[in-house]
C-alpha positions in Angstrom: -0.4 0.2 -0.2 2.9 2.3 0.7 4.1 2.2 -3.1 1.3 3.3 -4.1 1.9 6.2 -2.0 5.0 6.8 -2.9 5.6 5.9 -6.8 3.8 9.2 -7.0 6.1 11.8 -5.4 9.2 9.9 -6.3 8.7 9.4 -10.4 9.2 13.1 -10.9 11.7 13.4 -8.0 13.7 11.2 -10.2 12.9 12.7 -13.3 14.3 15.7 -12.3 17.3 14.7 -10.8 18.2 12.9 -14.0 17.1 16.3 -15.7 19.5 17.8 -12.9 22.7 16.0 -13.7 22.1 15.8 -17.3 22.5 19.7 -17.3 25.5 19.7 -15.3 27.2 17.4 -17.8 26.0 19.5 -21.2 27.5 23.0 -18.6 30.9 20.4 -17.7 31.2 19.3 -21.1 30.1 22.7 -22.5 32.8 24.8 -20.6 35.5 22.4 -20.9 35.0 22.6 -24.5 35.6 26.5 -24.4 39.0 26.5 -21.8 39.6 23.5 -24.6 39.5 26.1 -27.4 40.7 29.0 -25.3 43.8 27.1 -24.6 44.7 26.1 -28.4 44.4 29.9 -29.7 
């Protein structure tokens, strides 16, 4: 019975935290690329 209550609460949290991880990874990759380009030029 608890799962019926918790799953709707946990699912959005999992999606949001996954989205944040993805955004962080994209920002980290972008900043690494920018730094690399600065060093090269």
